C-alpha positions in Angstrom: -3.9 40.9 0.2 -4.6 39.8 3.7 -3.1 36.6 5.2 -6.5 35.0 5.2 -7.0 35.7 1.5 -3.5 34.4 0.7 -4.2 31.2 2.6 -7.5 30.7 0.8 -5.9 31.3 -2.6 -3.1 28.9 -1.8 -5.5 26.2 -0.6 -7.6 26.6 -3.7 -4.5 26.0 -5.9 -3.8 22.8 -4.0 -7.3 21.6 -4.6 -7.5 22.6 -8.2 -4.1 21.2 -9.1 -4.3 18.0 -7.0 -3.1 15.0 -9.0 -5.6 12.8 -10.6 -4.1 9.8 -8.7 -6.2 10.8 -5.8 -9.4 10.4 -7.7 -11.5 7.2 -7.8 -9.4 4.3 -9.2 -10.7 1.4 -11.3 -9.0 -0.9 -8.8 -10.8 0.5 -5.7 -12.2 -2.1 -3.4 -11.2 -5.1 -1.3 -8.4 -7.5 -2.5 -7.3 -10.8 -1.1 -3.5 -11.2 -1.3 -1.4 -14.4 -1.1 2.4 -14.1 -0.8 4.4 -17.3 -1.6 8.0 -17.7 -0.5 10.1 -19.3 -3.3 13.6 -18.5 -1.8 14.7 -18.2 1.8 13.5 -19.5 5.1 10.5 -17.2 5.7 7.1 -18.7 6.2 5.9 -20.6 3.1 3.0 -18.2 2.5 1.2 -15.2 3.9 -2.4 -14.2 3.3 -4.3 -11.0 4.1 -6.8 -8.6 2.7 -6.1 -5.0 1.6 -8.3 -2.1 0.6 -7.7 0.2 -2.4 -9.2 3.6 -2.2 -8.4 6.2 -4.8 -5.4 4.2 -5.9 -4.0 4.0 -2.4 -3.5 0.6 -0.9 -4.1 0.2 2.9 -4.5 -2.4 5.5 -6.6 -1.6 8.6 -4.3 -3.3 11.1 -0.9 -2.8 9.6 0.3 0.7 10.5 3.5 0.5 8.4 1.9 -0.4 5.1 2.3 1.7 2.0 1.1 1.0 -1.4 -0.1 2.7 -4.6 -1.9 1.5 -7.8 -1.4 3.5 -10.9 -4.1 4.0 -13.5 -2.4 1.3 -15.6 -2.7 -1.2 -12.8 1.0 -1.1 -11.9 1.3 -1.5 -8.2 4.0 -1.0 -5.6 3.8 -1.7 -1.9 5.8 -2.3 1.2 5.0 -3.5 4.7 6.8 -3.7 8.0 5.6 -5.9 10.9 7.9 -6.2 13.8 11.1 -7.7 12.4 9.6 -8.6 9.1 9.8 -6.4 6.0 8.6 -7.0 2.4 8.4 -4.8 -0.7 6.8 -5.8 -4.0 5.6 -4.7 -7.4 3.3 -6.1 -10.0 0.1 -5.5 -11.9 -3.6 -5.5 -11.1 -6.2 -6.3 -13.7 -10.0 -6.1 -13.3 -10.4 -9.0 -10.9 -6.9 -10.4 -10.3 -3.3 -9.5 -10.1 0.2 -10.8 -9.7 3.8 -9.7 -9.0 7.0 -10.4 -7.1 8.3 -9.5 -3.7 11.4 -9.6 -1.6 12.2 -8.9 2.0 13.4 -10.4 5.3 12.1 -12.0 8.4 14.7 -11.3 11.2 18.0 -12.1 9.5 16.5 -14.5 6.9 16.3 -13.0 3.4 13.4 -14.2 1.3 11.6 -13.6 -2.0 8.8 -15.0 -4.1 5.6 -14.1 -5.9 2.2 -12.7 -4.9 -1.3 -13.1 -6.3 -4.4 -11.0 -5.8 -8.1 -11.6 -6.2 -10.7 -8.9 -6.0 -13.4 -9.5 -3.4 
C-alpha cells in the first residue's frame, strides 16, 4: 500500500468514526449570558453573547474561551480575559439555561450563578 493510499484510508477512518458531538446540536445558535457575582469582590455582573455551533460554544472576541454543550444540554465552559478567569457548568434547555461559576479577577476570588437566553 502506498503512503498516499494509507493516508487516504486513515483520513477516511477519522471521518467515518468522528464523534456525533460534532454534528448539529439542538442548542446551536446565539445565546445571551448574564453572570452574577454572589461571593467575592468581582464586578457584580457580566453580560455577553456566545454562539453554539455543533455543540461547541465560542465567542468571536474572546480568544481563550472554551465550551461544550452535550446532547443532554449539560454545558461546561471557561474563559480567560487578561487577569480574569472563570469556569462554570450548568444546563441549557430549549430557550434558556442556568448554572454556577467560580473564578478570580486579579487576586479576588469570586463565584455566583449564570443565566442564558436564546436569541
